PABAKE-782472 format. One record per residue (C-alpha): residue number from 0; residue in three letters; x, y, z. Coordinates in steps of 0.02 Angstrom, whole numbers. Layout:
<recs>
(NUM,'ALA',(X,Y,Z)) ...
</recs>
This chain:
<recs>
(0,'MET',(5076,3501,-14177)) (1,'GLU',(4883,3553,-14249)) (2,'PRO',(4846,3734,-14183)) (3,'LEU',(4694,3741,-14056)) (4,'GLU',(4542,3785,-14111)) (5,'PRO',(4444,3914,-14014)) (6,'LEU',(4300,3852,-13967)) (7,'GLY',(4194,4019,-14014)) (8,'HIS',(4138,4095,-13821)) (9,'PRO',(4068,4245,-13853)) (10,'GLU',(4157,4393,-13801)) (11,'THR',(4106,4492,-13667)) (12,'SER',(3993,4656,-13729)) (13,'ARG',(4030,4829,-13685)) (14,'LYS',(3888,4833,-13575)) (15,'GLN',(3938,4682,-13485)) (16,'MET',(4087,4734,-13461)) (17,'ARG',(4041,4913,-13372)) (18,'ALA',(3922,4787,-13270)) (19,'LEU',(4066,4674,-13222)) (20,'ALA',(4196,4827,-13180)) (21,'HIS',(4133,4810,-12984)) (22,'PRO',(4210,4670,-12883)) (23,'VAL',(4028,4640,-12787)) (24,'ARG',(3957,4592,-12971)) (25,'MET',(4125,4464,-13010)) (26,'ARG',(4095,4392,-12840)) (27,'ILE',(3910,4380,-12889)) (28,'LEU',(3924,4307,-13035)) (29,'GLU',(4080,4167,-12945)) (30,'LEU',(3935,4113,-12823)) (31,'LEU',(3814,4089,-12935)) (32,'ALA',(3910,3983,-13043)) (33,'GLN',(3917,3880,-12896)) (34,'SER',(3739,3868,-12878)) (35,'PRO',(3576,3965,-12886)) (36,'SER',(3550,4092,-12753)) (37,'THR',(3431,4230,-12681)) (38,'ALA',(3481,4392,-12646)) (39,'THR',(3452,4343,-12451)) (40,'HIS',(3582,4207,-12466)) (41,'LEU',(3704,4317,-12573)) (42,'ALA',(3705,4458,-12441)) (43,'ARG',(3729,4321,-12301)) (44,'GLU',(3881,4242,-12407)) (45,'MET',(3974,4391,-12462)) (46,'GLY',(3945,4515,-12284)) (47,'GLU',(3839,4639,-12388)) (48,'SER',(3649,4699,-12372)) (49,'THR',(3506,4621,-12467)) (50,'GLY',(3498,4781,-12554)) (51,'SER',(3655,4791,-12604)) (52,'THR',(3652,4625,-12686)) (53,'SER',(3482,4654,-12757)) (54,'TYR',(3525,4807,-12816)) (55,'HIS',(3707,4730,-12925)) (56,'LEU',(3564,4546,-12975)) (57,'ARG',(3474,4669,-13072)) (58,'ALA',(3613,4751,-13142)) (59,'LEU',(3686,4602,-13189)) (60,'ALA',(3515,4513,-13279)) (61,'LYS',(3504,4674,-13357)) (62,'VAL',(3643,4638,-13470)) (63,'ASP',(3599,4451,-13494)) (64,'LEU',(3731,4408,-13368)) (65,'ILE',(3609,4310,-13248)) (66,'GLU',(3422,4244,-13253)) (67,'GLU',(3292,4212,-13144)) (68,'ASP',(3268,4047,-13091)) (69,'THR',(3081,4017,-13098)) (70,'ASP',(3090,3841,-13047)) (71,'ARG',(3124,3912,-12859)) (72,'GLY',(3077,4009,-12751)) (73,'SER',(2905,4065,-12704)) (74,'GLY',(2805,4238,-12666)) (75,'ARG',(2933,4378,-12645)) (76,'GLU',(3087,4268,-12638)) (77,'ARG',(3157,4269,-12811)) (78,'TRP',(3314,4148,-12853)) (79,'TRP',(3459,4180,-12969)) (80,'GLN',(3544,4093,-13084)) (81,'ARG',(3688,4123,-13189)) (82,'ARG',(3675,4124,-13379)) (83,'PRO',(3797,4042,-13510)) (84,'PRO',(3949,4058,-13563)) (85,'ALA',(4008,3967,-13389)) (86,'PHE',(4160,4100,-13401)) (87,'ILE',(4189,4271,-13421)) (88,'GLN',(4327,4310,-13601)) (89,'VAL',(4369,4498,-13577)) (90,'PRO',(4406,4550,-13736)) (91,'THR',(4546,4602,-13773)) (92,'GLY',(4646,4753,-13905)) (93,'ALA',(4493,4897,-13866)) (94,'GLU',(4560,5024,-13965)) (95,'ASP',(4456,5147,-13859)) (96,'ALA',(4513,5221,-13709)) (97,'GLU',(4337,5163,-13611)) (98,'GLY',(4356,5007,-13661)) (99,'ARG',(4543,4972,-13599)) (100,'ALA',(4497,5045,-13438)) (101,'LEU',(4369,4916,-13422)) (102,'GLU',(4460,4784,-13490)) (103,'THR',(4592,4838,-13351)) (104,'GLN',(4494,4882,-13212)) (105,'MET',(4426,4678,-13256)) (106,'TRP',(4583,4599,-13263)) (107,'GLY',(4647,4689,-13114)) (108,'ASP',(4469,4613,-13008)) (109,'MET',(4519,4437,-13056)) (110,'VAL',(4704,4446,-13020)) (111,'SER',(4659,4522,-12864)) (112,'ARG',(4550,4385,-12827)) (113,'ASP',(4652,4263,-12873)) (114,'ASP',(4797,4315,-12754)) (115,'GLU',(4691,4340,-12597)) (116,'ALA',(4649,4141,-12651)) (117,'LEU',(4840,4103,-12666)) (118,'ALA',(4884,4220,-12491)) (119,'ARG',(4742,4109,-12383)) (120,'PHE',(4832,3957,-12473)) (121,'PHE',(4996,4004,-12391)) (122,'ALA',(4905,4067,-12232)) (123,'HIS',(4836,3906,-12194)) (124,'LEU',(4948,3786,-12292)) (125,'PRO',(5021,3703,-12121)) (126,'GLU',(4844,3659,-12061)) (127,'LEU',(4814,3565,-12210)) (128,'GLY',(4797,3385,-12218)) (129,'GLY',(4931,3277,-12323)) (130,'GLU',(4798,3226,-12448)) (131,'TRP',(4762,3391,-12477)) (132,'ARG',(4950,3458,-12478)) (133,'ARG',(4984,3333,-12616)) (134,'ALA',(4831,3379,-12680)) (135,'ALA',(4862,3560,-12719)) (136,'THR',(4945,3637,-12877)) (137,'ILE',(5051,3770,-12937)) (138,'ALA',(5108,3749,-13111)) (139,'ASN',(5172,3859,-13222)) (140,'TRP',(5240,3828,-13418)) (141,'ASN',(5298,3916,-13566)) (142,'VAL',(5245,3893,-13729)) (143,'TRP',(5239,3954,-13908)) (144,'LEU',(5072,3996,-13970)) (145,'THR',(4967,4119,-14089)) (146,'PRO',(4833,4225,-14012)) (147,'GLU',(4686,4128,-14092)) (148,'GLU',(4778,3959,-14010)) (149,'ALA',(4798,4025,-13839)) (150,'ILE',(4614,4078,-13848)) (151,'GLY',(4595,3889,-13890)) (152,'LEU',(4670,3821,-13742)) (153,'ALA',(4601,3950,-13608)) (154,'GLU',(4428,3899,-13673)) (155,'ARG',(4471,3722,-13680)) (156,'ILE',(4532,3728,-13503)) (157,'ALA',(4377,3807,-13441)) (158,'GLU',(4254,3678,-13525)) (159,'MET',(4346,3535,-13442)) (160,'VAL',(4345,3645,-13241)) (161,'VAL',(4171,3700,-13281)) (162,'GLY',(4110,3503,-13285)) (163,'TYR',(4148,3500,-13100)) (164,'ARG',(4044,3629,-13056)) (165,'ASP',(3873,3553,-13065)) (166,'GLU',(3791,3491,-12914)) (167,'ALA',(3819,3295,-12931)) (168,'ALA',(4022,3350,-12924)) (169,'ARG',(3987,3450,-12769)) (170,'LYS',(3891,3302,-12673)) (171,'ARG',(4017,3178,-12708)) (172,'PRO',(4113,3099,-12560)) (173,'ALA',(4293,3186,-12503)) (174,'ALA',(4247,3316,-12634)) (175,'HIS',(4304,3503,-12581)) (176,'ARG',(4272,3664,-12667)) (177,'VAL',(4453,3685,-12733)) (178,'PHE',(4482,3865,-12839)) (179,'VAL',(4574,3848,-12997)) (180,'SER',(4667,3970,-13053)) (181,'PHE',(4748,3973,-13240)) (182,'ARG',(4830,4125,-13318)) (183,'GLY',(4880,4112,-13504)) (184,'LEU',(4969,4277,-13522)) (185,'PRO',(5086,4328,-13668)) (186,'TRP',(5274,4352,-13589)) (187,'ILE',(5346,4516,-13598)) (188,'GLU',(5546,4549,-13569)) 
</recs>
């Protein structure tokens, strides 16, 4: 089998990791991946104050994870959008205590979000229509990969999934927001 070549998404910088080591900022990035927004809209969606979302937006902009969408808004209304890459790659293998702590925080926030979505899915499964109960998928496999192949696999899956995030995908008839989670972790006995 041909090895999967990584697609070259840049690793998250140390400054970006510090900014992302906060669940509110991770949630803001998630919402901005769906569409540009303002601090006021984000505050309403997240149940936060506008001051809080404004503060976190500035922190994300400072490390180049988001940027102002100058094509939208007027006057005092500032719109923000996510910058590429389309997904966050947590760099692994940090050799210093701060780097390992930041990685642990970021991984923990991501897994907590996955766990929340899974719990909501099971709590509401009886209410879902038959079409969506058949469409829902939880899958896992054991495969043998090198570290470079694992990175390439994750990047290819992310590239495919990101194609379903745009406005056209969102506006298709019968399209519904779907939480997609993928974990590619080394198997530890």
